[in-house]
C-alpha positions in Angstrom: 65.0 1.9 19.7 62.5 5.0 19.4 62.5 4.1 15.5 61.4 1.0 16.1 58.9 1.4 18.9 56.8 4.0 16.5 56.5 1.4 13.8 55.2 -1.1 15.3 51.5 -2.3 15.0 49.0 -0.5 17.6 45.4 -2.0 18.1 42.8 -0.3 19.8 39.9 -1.3 20.5 36.4 0.9 20.2 33.2 0.5 22.0 29.9 2.3 20.8 26.6 2.4 22.6 25.5 6.1 22.3 21.7 5.0 21.3 20.4 1.4 20.5 23.2 -0.5 19.1 25.5 -2.3 20.3 29.3 -2.2 18.7 32.5 -3.4 19.5 35.3 -3.3 16.8 39.6 -3.5 16.5 41.4 -1.1 14.8 45.1 -1.3 13.3 47.3 0.9 12.7 48.5 -0.7 9.7 46.0 -3.1 8.5 42.6 -0.5 9.1 39.6 -2.7 10.9 40.6 -5.9 11.6 37.1 -7.0 13.0 33.9 -5.1 13.6 30.8 -6.6 15.0 27.6 -4.7 15.9 23.9 -6.0 17.6 20.7 -4.2 16.3 18.0 -3.8 18.9 14.8 -4.9 17.3 12.4 -4.4 20.2 12.3 -0.6 19.3 10.3 -1.4 15.9 6.8 -1.9 17.7 6.7 1.7 19.5 7.8 3.2 16.8 11.4 4.7 17.7 14.0 4.5 20.5 13.0 3.9 24.0 15.9 5.0 25.9 15.6 2.9 29.2 15.3 -0.3 27.0 18.2 0.8 25.0 20.2 0.9 27.6 19.6 -2.6 29.1 20.3 -4.1 26.1 23.7 -2.5 26.3 23.6 -3.9 29.9 22.7 -7.6 28.0 24.6 -7.5 25.6 28.1 -5.6 25.8 29.8 -8.1 27.6 29.6 -10.9 25.2 29.9 -9.1 22.0 33.3 -7.7 23.2 34.6 -11.2 24.2 33.3 -12.4 21.1 35.4 -9.4 19.0 38.5 -10.1 21.3 38.7 -14.2 21.2 38.0 -13.7 17.4 40.8 -11.6 16.9 43.3 -13.5 19.2 43.8 -10.8 21.7 44.0 -10.4 25.3 43.5 -7.0 26.4 47.7 -6.8 27.0 48.1 -6.3 23.3 46.0 -3.0 22.9 47.4 0.2 22.8 43.8 1.7 24.2 40.3 1.8 24.3 37.9 4.0 22.6 34.8 4.7 23.7 31.7 7.0 23.0 31.0 9.3 25.6 28.7 11.5 24.2 26.2 13.6 23.1 24.0 10.1 23.0 21.0 8.8 25.6 22.7 9.1 28.9 21.8 5.6 29.9 23.1 3.8 27.4 26.8 6.2 26.7 26.7 5.0 30.6 26.8 1.4 30.1 29.8 1.5 27.2 31.9 4.2 28.9 31.5 2.2 32.3 32.7 -1.2 30.7 35.6 0.7 29.1 36.2 2.1 32.1 36.4 -1.3 34.1 38.6 -2.5 31.3 41.2 0.4 31.3 41.1 0.3 35.0 42.1 -3.5 35.7 44.4 -3.5 32.3 46.4 -0.1 32.3 45.4 0.4 29.2 45.0 3.9 27.9 41.2 5.0 27.9 40.2 7.7 25.3 36.9 9.3 25.0 35.2 10.0 21.7 32.9 12.5 20.7 30.0 10.6 18.5 30.7 13.1 15.4 33.9 13.4 15.3 33.3 9.4 15.2 31.4 9.7 12.4 33.8 12.2 10.8 36.7 9.8 10.7 34.8 7.1 9.2 35.4 8.3 6.3 39.2 7.6 7.2 38.9 4.1 8.1 40.0 3.4 4.2 43.6 5.0 5.0 42.8 7.9 2.8 41.2 11.2 4.0 42.0 14.8 2.8 42.2 17.7 4.7 41.1 20.1 4.9 37.5 19.3 3.8 34.3 20.3 4.7 32.2 17.3 6.2 27.9 16.8 6.0 27.1 14.5 9.6 23.5 13.9 8.6 21.7 11.5 10.6 18.9 10.6 13.3 20.3 13.2 15.8 22.6 15.4 13.6 22.7 17.8 10.6 25.9 19.7 11.0 28.5 21.2 8.7 32.3 21.1 9.6 35.4 22.4 8.3 38.0 19.7 9.1 41.2 21.7 8.6 43.4 18.1 9.6 42.3 15.3 12.3 41.5 17.1 15.4 40.9 20.8 13.8 37.1 20.9 13.6 35.2 24.5 12.6 31.7 24.7 13.0 30.1 26.2 10.0 26.4 25.6 10.3 23.5 23.3 11.3 19.9 22.4 11.4 18.0 25.1 13.9 15.2 22.3 14.6 14.9 18.8 13.7 17.6 16.7 11.9 17.1 15.2 8.2 17.5 11.5 9.7 14.7 12.2 12.2 12.2 14.3 9.3 13.1 10.6 7.4 11.7 8.6 10.6 8.4 10.7 10.8 7.7 11.1 7.6 7.9 7.3 7.3 5.6 7.0 10.6 3.3 9.3 8.5 3.4 6.8 5.7 2.8 3.8 7.6 6.1 2.5 6.8 8.4 0.8 9.0 11.0 2.0 11.7 13.4 3.0 10.9 12.0 5.8 8.4 15.0 6.8 6.7 15.6 3.3 4.4 12.0 2.3 4.4 11.3 6.3 2.6 14.5 5.8 0.0 12.4 2.1 -0.8 9.2 3.6 -1.4 10.4 6.5 -3.1 12.1 4.5 -5.6 8.3 3.6 -7.0 6.7 7.5 -6.9 7.7 10.6 -8.6 9.5 13.0 -6.8 8.4 16.0 -8.9 4.7 15.3 -7.4 4.3 16.9 -4.4 6.1 20.6 -3.9 7.1 20.2 -0.3 8.8 23.5 1.2 12.7 23.4 1.0 13.3 25.9 3.8 16.6 27.8 4.6 17.5 27.7 1.0 18.4 31.7 -0.1 19.6 32.2 3.0 23.4 32.4 2.2 23.7 30.7 5.6 24.9 26.8 6.0 21.9 26.6 8.3 18.6 23.7 7.9 15.4 23.3 9.1 12.9 20.3 8.4 9.7 20.6 10.9 8.3 22.4 7.8 8.8 19.6 6.1 7.1 18.0 8.3 4.3 19.8 8.8 3.8 19.9 4.6 4.1 16.1 4.7 1.2 15.4 7.6 -0.9 17.8 5.9 -0.6 16.2 2.4 -1.2 12.6 4.0 -4.8 14.1 5.4 -5.4 15.7 2.8 -5.1 12.6 0.5 -7.0 10.2 2.7 -6.2 6.8 2.7 -3.0 6.4 0.5 -2.7 4.2 -2.1 0.9 2.6 -3.1 1.5 4.9 -5.6 0.5 7.9 -3.7 3.1 6.5 -0.8 5.6 6.4 -3.4 5.1 9.6 -4.2 4.8 11.7 -0.9 8.0 9.1 -0.5 9.6 10.2 -3.1 8.8 14.3 -3.1 10.1 14.5 0.8 12.9 12.8 0.1 13.7 14.8 -3.1 13.2 17.7 -0.7 15.4 16.9 1.8 18.1 15.4 -0.4 17.8 19.3 -2.1 18.0 21.3 0.4 20.9 18.6 2.1 23.1 19.6 -1.4 22.5 23.0 -2.0 24.1 23.9 1.4 26.8 21.6 1.3 27.9 23.3 -2.0 27.7 26.5 -0.1 29.8 25.4 2.7 32.3 24.1 0.7 32.6 27.3 -1.6 32.5 29.4 1.5 35.6 27.1 2.9 37.4 27.3 0.0 37.8 23.3 0.6 39.0 20.8 -2.2 37.2 17.8 -0.6 34.3 17.2 1.0 32.6 14.3 2.6 29.3 13.0 3.8 29.0 11.0 7.5 25.8 9.7 9.1 23.1 6.9 8.9 21.8 9.6 6.4 25.2 9.4 4.5 23.7 5.8 3.0 20.9 7.1 1.2 21.4 6.5 -2.3 19.6 9.4 -3.5 21.9 11.5 -1.4 25.0 10.3 -2.8 23.4 10.1 -6.6 22.5 13.9 -5.9 26.3 14.8 -3.9 28.4 13.2 -6.2 26.9 14.9 -9.4 26.9 18.4 -8.0 29.8 18.4 -6.3 32.0 16.7 -9.0 30.4 19.8 -11.1 31.9 22.0 -9.1 35.1 20.1 -9.1 35.2 18.9 -5.6 36.5 15.4 -4.9 33.5 13.5 -2.7 33.0 10.5 -1.0 31.3 8.9 1.9 32.4 5.3 4.5 30.8 2.4 3.2 27.5 1.8 4.0 27.9 -0.2 7.3 30.2 2.3 8.7 27.6 5.0 7.8 25.0 4.0 11.0 26.6 3.6 14.3 29.1 1.5 15.2 32.8 1.2 16.9 34.6 1.2 14.1 34.8 4.9 13.3 35.2 4.9 18.0 38.3 3.0 17.7 40.2 4.8 14.5 39.2 8.1 16.3 40.9 6.5 19.3 44.1 5.8 17.1 44.6 9.3 16.3 44.0 10.7 19.5 46.1 8.4 21.1 48.9 8.7 18.2 48.7 12.7 19.3 49.3 11.4 23.2 46.3 12.5 24.1 44.3 10.4 26.6 41.0 10.1 29.1 41.2 9.4 33.3 38.8 7.6 35.1 37.3 10.5 36.0 35.7 10.9 32.0 32.2 11.3 32.3 29.3 11.2 29.4 27.1 14.0 28.0 23.7 14.0 26.5 24.5 17.2 24.6 27.8 18.7 23.4 29.2 20.5 21.0 32.0 19.2 18.8 35.5 20.8 19.7 39.1 20.8 18.4 41.5 18.9 20.2 44.5 18.9 18.0 45.5 22.6 17.1 49.6 22.3 16.1 48.6 20.0 12.8 48.7 16.9 11.7 
């Protein structure tokens, strides 16, 4: 009887509202992601960045019908679920509270176990959505709010190797895009503009490249780009492309250098990228070339699972539940916080 129970399909609901995207997903222990829906907020583009109050209010309106739609399309009732996973930090406090309060209400009304998921663990485990996640591995989490390197000994065991001392790489992309007059979010816009430019046109700085540590710094790059834009004056389309390509190359170059250093120091045979910047085509191209040259296996999630999404949260929650871990209704949010290990005993 116990053997049959352990082989039963487990279905987990994921909820992600850490920033401006509202997302729900259903993860199956047998079939992977069954359904994934994300509602993207468009109101922030006119402000050139995410406005926390607008984001949280939008989640309040969007999350209940999005949840209903996902459950209906999946043909599920609450009682069919083995657990509910929700991002409880880091992120915007108001946005996090909307998702967590909704998840708590579902858990309280149904008795379905609740699991709080660290946003960075979600991004890391987006690489496990396909079923294969080889560990030990080094993972670069690179997004609008984070640029960090971790050694993942196994799922649930994380060692911080290094991170940014100031701005995240994704934030640098956004600010550079704004300096060039490109639409928000800046990452995809800068990448698109860079396709028509020369990456060697301007020699932008690569901070901390020779320190021997797995740390990053992008504030100096932003300043260098601003000064170059001011020097050039009114930019032609060609100049926009050249600045975008040169800035992108500087960001990608230092991400690749530090990732190679982390892999060598950790002695891991596998490397993964996670987070919104993992969707950048130039980063993928350079990372694959350099890692394969060192005979390191490299991978990343599909583009739709690089940015904030509930699929990665549902997947992470499944692994917590599988190990017997869940949270109570006293679970709280946290706007900042390190990713800590919760499973030190092994897979």
